N, C-alpha and C positions, 0 to 999 in steps of 0.2 A: 339472420333474418332481419334484425334491426337495421343492419347496414343496407340490406336490400330494400326495406321500406323507406329508409331515408333517401335512397337513390331514386325510388319511384316518386317520392314527394318532391325531390329536387327537380326531376324532369317535369312534373306537373306544374310546379311553380315557374319554371323557365318558360313553359308553353303559355301559361297565363300572363306572365310579364311581357312576353313577346307580343301577345295579342293586345294587351292593354296599351302598349307603347306604339303599336303599329299606326302609321299615318292613315287618316281617312283618305278617300279617293275622290277627286274631282276631275271631270273632263273639261279641260281648259285649252283654248287655242295655243299653239306653241309660241306664238309671238307675244303672248301675255304672261307666260309662265314665270320668267325670271323677275319681271317687274312686280308681279303679284306676290311672289314668294317672299320677297324681302319685307313686305308689309305685314305678313302674318305673324301671329304670336302663338299659334297652335300648329301641330304637325299635320301637313296634308301632302298626299302624293298626287302629282299632276300627270295626266295622260291627255295627249291631243285627241280630240274626238275623231279626227280623220284616220288615226292609226290605232284606235282602241280595239283590243281583242274582246272576245265574248266574256272572258274572265274579268277584264277591266270594267266592262259595262255592268257586270253582275255585282261588282263591289262599289260602284260609283254612287255617291249620295248627291252629288251636285253636277249640274251641267251649265257651263258658260259657253254659249254658242259663238262660233266665229263666222266670218263672212260666207263661207261655202254653205254652211247650214242655214244661216239667216235667209239667204236668197233661194233656198231650195226647200220649199214647204214640205213636200212629201218626205224627203230625207230627214228633215228636222223632226217631224212627227214620228217617224219610224224609230229614230234614236231614242226618243222619250219612252216609247213602249218597250224598249229593250233594257231599261234601267229598273230592275225589280226593287232596288233599295233606294231609288231616287227620292229625294226630299225637297230639293231646292233647285228651281230654275232661276239662275241669276242672269237677268237680261242686262247686257252691257251698255244700254242706252236709256234715255229718259222715256220717250214715247213707246208705248206698247201696242200701237195701232196695227203694227205688222203681224202681231200674234193672233192666232185663232184660239182664244182662251178656252173655248169649249172642247177643243181637240187635245188639250194638255191634261193628262191624267190628274185627277183631283188631289192625289197624294202630294203633288208638288206645290210648295209655296212658290209664288212668283214675285220676285223683287226686281226693281229697276235701280237706276242711279240718277242722282240729281246733281250733276256736275257743272251746270252752266250758269250758276247763280251770279257769277261775276263776268264771265266771258260774254254772255249774250246781252246783258244790260249795257256793257261797254260797247259792244257792236252797235246796239240801237242808238246810244248817245253819239257815238262817232258818226253814224249815218245821218242823224239829225243835224249835227253841227256842220258836217261837210256839205249837206244839201243846202243849208242856209247860206254858207259862205260861197257856195258854187266853186269849190276849189278845183275840181277836174276841168270844168269849162274855162275858168279863168286862166289856169295853167296852159291849156291848149291854145287859147286866144293869144296869150302873151308870147308864146313860142312862135305863133304864126306871124305876128305883126313886128317881130324884131329880127332875130337871127335867121329865121327861115328865108326871108327875102333879102337878107343883107341890107335892109334899110328899116327905118322906123316908120310904120304906118298905123300906129295904135290909135284907136278912137278913145273917146272919153271914158273915164273910170266907171264901171258898172257898180251900182250899190248892191250890197248884200244885206241879209237880215240877221237879227239877233234872236236868240232863243228866249231871252227874258221877255215875259209877257205873252208868249205863245201858249196855246193850250195843247196838252198832250192827252189823248184818249187811250185808255187801256181796256182791251177786251180780254178779261180774265185776270182777276187780281190775286194771283197766286205768288209763288216764290219769285218768278221772273218779273211779273208785272209790278210787284212791290219794289223790287230792286231797281227797275227802270225809273219808277216814280221817285225813289229816294235820290237818284242822280239828277233827274230832271228838275226837281224842286230846288236842288242846290244851284242850278243855273237860273233860277227865277221863273221857271215855267209854272203854269197853272195846270193841275192834273185832275182828270175825271175818270171814272171807271164804271164798267158794267161787269157783273160777276155772278156766280152762283156757287154755293148759297151766299146770301147777303150776310155780312157781319152784323152783329147786334148793334154796334155803334159805328158811325162814320169815322174812318181813319182821319186823323187830324191833317194829314198831308194832302187829302183830297178835297176839292171844292164840293163834289157830290159823288155818290156811288149808288147804282141802281141795278135792277135786273135786266133781262133781255128786252123787255118792253121799252127800256130807255135807250136802246141801241141807236135808233134814228137821231135822237137828241145828241148823243155823243158824237155821231158822225158830223152833224151840222156845226157843232161847236169847235171841233178839234182841227188844229193845223197839222198834226201828225197823229195817226191812229195806229196803234201797235196791237197785232193779233197775238195773244199769248195764252190761248186755251188748248188743252189736249184735244186730239181728234177722236170723237166717238159719235154715236148715233144722234146725240143731241146737238153737237156742234158742227156736224157735216153740213156745209152750205149755210151756216149761220150768217155769214156776211154775204147776203144775197145780192143779186143785181139791183133790186129795189133799194136795199140798204146802202149800197155803193152810191146810188143816185142821190142819197141824202147828204153826201159829203159836200163841203164847201168847195168852190172851184179851185182854191189854192191848197186844198188838202192833199196830204201824201199818206198812202197806206204802207205800213211796214209789216211784213209777215215773217216771223221767226218761229212759227208754230208748226203748221202743216198746210200744204197747198189746198186740199179739198175743203178746208173750213171756209174758203173764199170762193165765190162763184167764178169759175174760170172765164166763161164767155163774158160775163158782166164786167169783170175787171178789165179784160182786154179791150172791150168796146169803150169803156169809160176813158181809158188811156189813149186809145187810137183817136178818138174824137176830141181829146183834150177836155173832156168834161171835168176831170180832176187834174191836178197839177202833176202828180207822179206816183210812183210806187217803188219800194225797195224790197226786193224779194230774195229771201235766203232759202225758201222751201218751195217745192213744186208739186204739180199734180201727178207727174210721173217721177217721183223723187228717186234719185240715184240712178235713173235710166242713163244719165250721161256717163256712167262708169261701165256700161255694159258692152262697149266696143262694137255697137251695132248702129246702123244708120236708120233703122226702122222706127225708133221711138225717140221723140223729143221730150224734153222736160215738160212741155205743154203742147197741146195740139195746135196752139197759136204761136206764131213766131214773134215772141216778145223781143227778140234781139233786134228787130227792125224799128223798135220804138225808142226814141231818144229820151223820153221821160221816164224810163225804167232803169234802175240799177239792179244788177243781178249777181248773186253769188251762189256757189254750189253747196248749199246746206253746210256751211262752215262757221257759223256764228259762235259755236261752242268749241271750235277746234283750236284750243290753245294747249300748250304743254302743262300749264297749271290745272286746267280742267281735266285733262287726261289723267294726271296724277291723282286728282281728287276722286275720279271715278274708280281708279284702282284701289284707293283707300277705302271707299265704301264697299266695294266687292270683297276685299280682304276682311273688313269688319264683319260682314255677314257670314263668311266662312268661319271666322273665329267664334261668332255667336252660335252658329249651328253646332260647332264642336263642343261648346260649353253648355249647350241647352239653354241659351239665353234668347230673348226676343230679337227678331230680325228687324232690319231697318228698311224703309221705302217699300213696304209690302203692298203689292198690287192685288194679290189674292192670297188668302191664307191656305196652308196645306192641311189636308186631312190625315188623321192617324199618324202623326209624326211621332216616331219613337225617341227622337233625340232633342226636340225643341218645342217649347210652348210658343206657338206663333201668335204674335200680337201685331195689330196694325199700328205702326208708328210712322207718322208723316212729318 
């Protein structure tokens, strides 16, 4: 009898230990799994959302959506409703404007990643310096007047500009805006900003900082204006056609945030008529349409490619190996935190009734 009881206890202990040591389950795109796994310090089992079975979905506490789900709203929302134990929606990007937050079950905490704090400011400063030096134009002209015609027909040297003494205007003084100013001030630029909410004291690196009512003043003073606010109901159309008209004729608009923050028609007309000197655009009104392999949708309904005073890139200002690695690290940290019952990072929305973690907003 004693041996029988010991045997039963041994089986119960083995079952308990197996359950206790079993890895939690996260639905993670296949292409991210290996890179994410090596950054974890807690055991997690990964299943690709595209191949997940009903049992996998029943066990999953976390969803990290991949491209196929991100661009298929209906499929994405259906997956969320099939995760009865879901606790965390880990968004693999910074902006969450693509998410319909009201359609995501309230039990999910929603977190994003903030991986562009170096890559995007370096993109902005590289754009400013290159615009001032006119490097692409000078290179093209020099090629044309020398080897191209097998003779030298170069005209006089064109002067370029220095960043020192120029004014940089930042719309949105958050992580990206502050990092841009840090670099700009090192080059001797003067920096001003509008933001919300206003800090209690003016940051020492800024000449002034104000609310949205000061946006026309910022546009009038700035040689370069950087749009660095998230897209939401308050910022959509914030840089209106009227605000764009406030820019100085030599002003250049740089948008690394979201296209719809800037009035599409107003910017195009200001550039076409050369009311302002130029624009450097990394984001678009139909963002990522250029990856859809269709000819029906342009990045904008206006053909910006015909304008010589626009430089264009395909939403790649944060696309560096270092930024990608940082994003993986932040996602792994949240999986570890969830497994340990610790606060999550970069919380966009807290989850309700979490059995595993006390969700706190940490920015």
